[in-house]
C-alpha positions in Angstrom: 0.0 0.0 0.0 2.9 2.3 0.6 3.6 2.4 -3.1 0.2 3.9 -4.0 -0.3 7.6 -4.3 -3.1 9.1 -2.4 -5.9 11.0 -3.9 -8.5 13.3 -2.5 -10.7 10.5 -1.1 -8.0 7.8 -0.6 -5.8 5.8 -3.0 -6.1 6.1 -6.7 -8.5 3.5 -8.0 -6.6 2.7 -11.2 -3.5 1.9 -9.3 -5.3 -0.3 -6.9 -7.1 -2.2 -9.7 -3.8 -2.6 -11.5 -2.2 -3.9 -8.4 -5.1 -6.4 -7.8 -4.9 -7.5 -11.5 -1.2 -8.0 -11.2 -1.7 -9.9 -7.9 -4.4 -12.1 -9.5 -2.2 -12.7 -12.5 0.7 -13.7 -10.3 -1.6 -16.0 -8.3 -2.8 -17.5 -11.6 0.7 -17.9 -12.7 1.7 -19.5 -9.5 -1.3 -21.8 -9.7 -0.4 -22.8 -13.3 3.2 -23.3 -12.2 2.0 -25.5 -9.3 -0.2 -27.5 -11.7 2.7 -28.0 -14.0 4.9 -29.0 -11.1 2.2 -31.4 -9.9 1.9 -32.9 -13.4 5.7 -33.2 -13.6 5.8 -34.7 -10.1 3.1 -37.2 -11.1 5.0 -38.1 -14.3 8.2 -38.4 -12.3 6.4 -40.6 -9.8 5.1 -42.8 -12.7 8.6 -43.0 -14.1 10.0 -43.7 -10.7 7.4 -46.5 -10.3 8.3 -47.9 -13.7 12.0 -47.7 -13.0 11.4 -49.4 -9.6 9.5 -52.2 -11.4 12.4 -52.5 -13.9 14.9 -52.6 -11.1 13.0 -55.3 -9.3 12.7 -57.3 -12.5 16.4 -56.9 -13.1 17.1 -58.0 -9.6 14.9 -61.0 -10.1 16.7 -61.8 -13.3 20.0 -61.4 -11.6 19.0 -63.8 -8.9 17.8 -66.3 -11.5 21.1 -65.9 -13.5 23.1 -66.2 -10.2 21.3 -69.4 -9.4 21.9 -70.8 -12.9 25.5 -69.7 -12.7 25.8 -71.6 -9.4 24.2 -74.7 -10.9 26.5 -74.4 -13.9 29.5 -74.1 -11.7 28.4 -77.2 -9.7 27.8 -79.1 -12.9 31.2 -78.0 -14.2 32.8 -79.2 -10.9 31.1 -82.5 -11.2 32.2 -82.8 -14.9 35.7 -82.0 -13.9 35.6 -84.7 -11.2 34.1 -87.2 -13.6 36.8 -86.3 -16.2 39.5 -86.8 -13.6 38.1 -90.2 -12.7 37.8 -91.2 -16.4 41.4 -90.0 -17.1 42.7 -92.0 -14.1 40.8 -95.1 -15.3 42.1 -94.7 -18.8 45.6 -94.4 -17.5 45.1 -97.7 -15.6 43.7 -99.4 -18.7 46.5 -98.1 -20.8 49.0 -99.5 -18.3 47.2 -102.8 -18.3 47.0 -102.8 -22.1 50.8 -102.2 -22.4 51.4 -105.1 -20.1 49.0 -107.3 -21.9 50.5 -106.3 -25.3 54.0 -107.1 -24.0 52.8 -110.6 -22.8 51.1 -111.2 -26.2 54.2 -110.2 -28.1 56.3 -112.5 -26.0 53.8 -115.4 -26.5 53.7 -114.7 -30.2 57.5 -114.8 -30.3 57.6 -118.1 -28.5 54.8 -119.5 -30.8 56.7 -118.2 -33.8 59.8 -120.1 -32.7 57.8 -123.3 -32.2 56.2 -122.9 -35.6 59.6 -122.3 -37.2 60.8 -125.5 -35.6 57.8 -127.4 -36.8 58.1 -126.0 -40.3 61.8 -127.0 -40.4 60.8 -130.5 -39.2 58.1 -130.8 -41.9 60.5 -129.4 -44.5 63.0 -132.1 -43.6 60.4 -134.9 -43.8 58.6 -133.4 -46.9 60.7 -135.4 -49.4 59.8 -138.7 -47.7 56.1 -137.7 -47.6 56.1 -136.7 -51.3 57.7 -140.0 -52.1 55.1 -141.9 -50.1 52.2 -139.9 -51.7 53.7 -140.5 -55.1 53.9 -144.2 -54.3 50.2 -144.3 -53.2 49.2 -142.4 -56.2 51.1 -144.6 -58.6 49.6 -147.7 -56.9 46.1 -146.3 -57.3 45.3 -146.8 -53.6 43.1 -144.1 -51.9 42.5 -143.8 -48.1 41.0 -141.1 -45.8 38.9 -138.2 -47.1 38.5 -138.4 -50.8 36.6 -136.1 -53.3 35.4 -137.6 -56.6 34.0 -135.7 -59.5 32.2 -137.4 -62.4 30.1 -136.4 -65.4 28.3 -135.8 -67.5 25.6 -138.1 -66.1 22.4 -138.7 -68.0 20.0 -138.2 -65.1 19.7 -138.3 -61.3 19.0 -142.1 -61.3 22.4 -142.6 -62.9 23.9 -140.5 -60.1 22.2 -142.7 -57.5 23.5 -145.8 -59.2 27.1 -144.5 -59.1 26.6 -143.5 -55.5 25.5 -147.1 -54.7 28.7 -148.4 -56.4 30.8 -146.1 -54.2 29.0 -147.4 -51.1 29.9 -151.0 -52.1 33.6 -150.0 -51.7 33.3 -149.8 -47.9 33.3 -146.0 -47.9 31.4 -144.1 -45.2 30.2 -140.5 -44.9 29.3 -140.5 -48.6 27.8 -137.1 -49.6 26.9 -135.4 -52.9 28.5 -132.0 -52.5 27.4 -130.7 -55.8 25.4 -131.7 -58.9 25.2 -129.2 -61.7 25.0 -129.5 -65.5 25.3 -133.2 -65.3 28.5 -133.2 -63.3 28.5 -134.5 -59.7 31.0 -134.0 -56.9 31.0 -136.7 -54.1 33.0 -136.8 -50.9 33.7 -140.0 -48.9 35.7 -141.4 -46.1 37.9 -144.5 -46.9 39.0 -146.2 -43.7 41.4 -148.7 -45.6 43.4 -148.4 -48.7 41.2 -149.0 -51.8 42.2 -149.3 -55.4 39.4 -146.9 -56.3 39.7 -146.8 -60.1 39.7 -150.6 -60.4 36.8 -151.1 -58.0 34.7 -148.4 -59.7 35.4 -149.9 -63.2 34.1 -153.2 -61.9 31.1 -152.1 -59.8 29.8 -149.1 -61.8 27.6 -149.5 -64.9 29.1 -146.2 -66.3 32.1 -146.2 -68.6 34.5 -143.4 -67.7 37.9 -142.0 -68.5 40.4 -140.6 -65.9 41.0 -136.9 -66.3 42.9 -136.1 -63.1 44.2 -138.1 -60.1 45.6 -136.9 -56.8 46.1 -138.5 -53.4 42.8 -137.0 -52.1 40.7 -136.3 -55.3 39.8 -137.9 -58.6 38.1 -136.4 -61.7 36.4 -138.8 -64.1 34.7 -138.1 -67.5 31.9 -140.3 -68.6 32.3 -141.8 -72.0 29.7 -139.9 -74.0 30.0 -142.4 -76.9 28.3 -145.2 -75.0 24.7 -145.9 -76.0 21.6 -144.5 -74.2 20.7 -147.9 -72.9 24.1 -148.3 -71.3 23.8 -144.9 -69.7 20.3 -145.6 -68.4 21.6 -148.7 -66.8 
């Protein structure tokens, strides 16, 4: 009020109204500023709430990650322990394998020496065996396991007849190993020396020629010039 100039009947009205208007304008400005500050404060509180939620979520994620890290460390520790155990076991197995390999090599060397001795012995007696085999082959005597191939045979009944002739020689374990395109391969066991060719010529109704002879096998070719009636017999 001290700033107003006095008039005849008090203060000047215009100055008072200007002062009131200025005051109201200031009050309005303060109220607007207050509203703005309240809005800013509300926005700040919302942001603070959101940030608080984010912080809490991050803390929860950090706890989960920490738990996973702890579990991963424990799993890693267990894996390391298992790996150490496996490594130790592998070292034991390797040691045992080296010892076993050494024993096998020593055994193989001993067996090789024995085989060498046997080979040398067989080499020394081979000429005598060959002479004996040649003698048996020349004499036409067969004994032990013998294979006999014959053909061509006219039909299966002719094969059966030839098999019966072989059976009359005193052979056992007579088997037809193969019969294809008229040729048959038989195996037999002769317990005593047998003049196989002579006996077969006498007992068999099939005429044949000798293609190959050996101490344990014989190959015969049927004479294809013989008549059908003779083959059927």
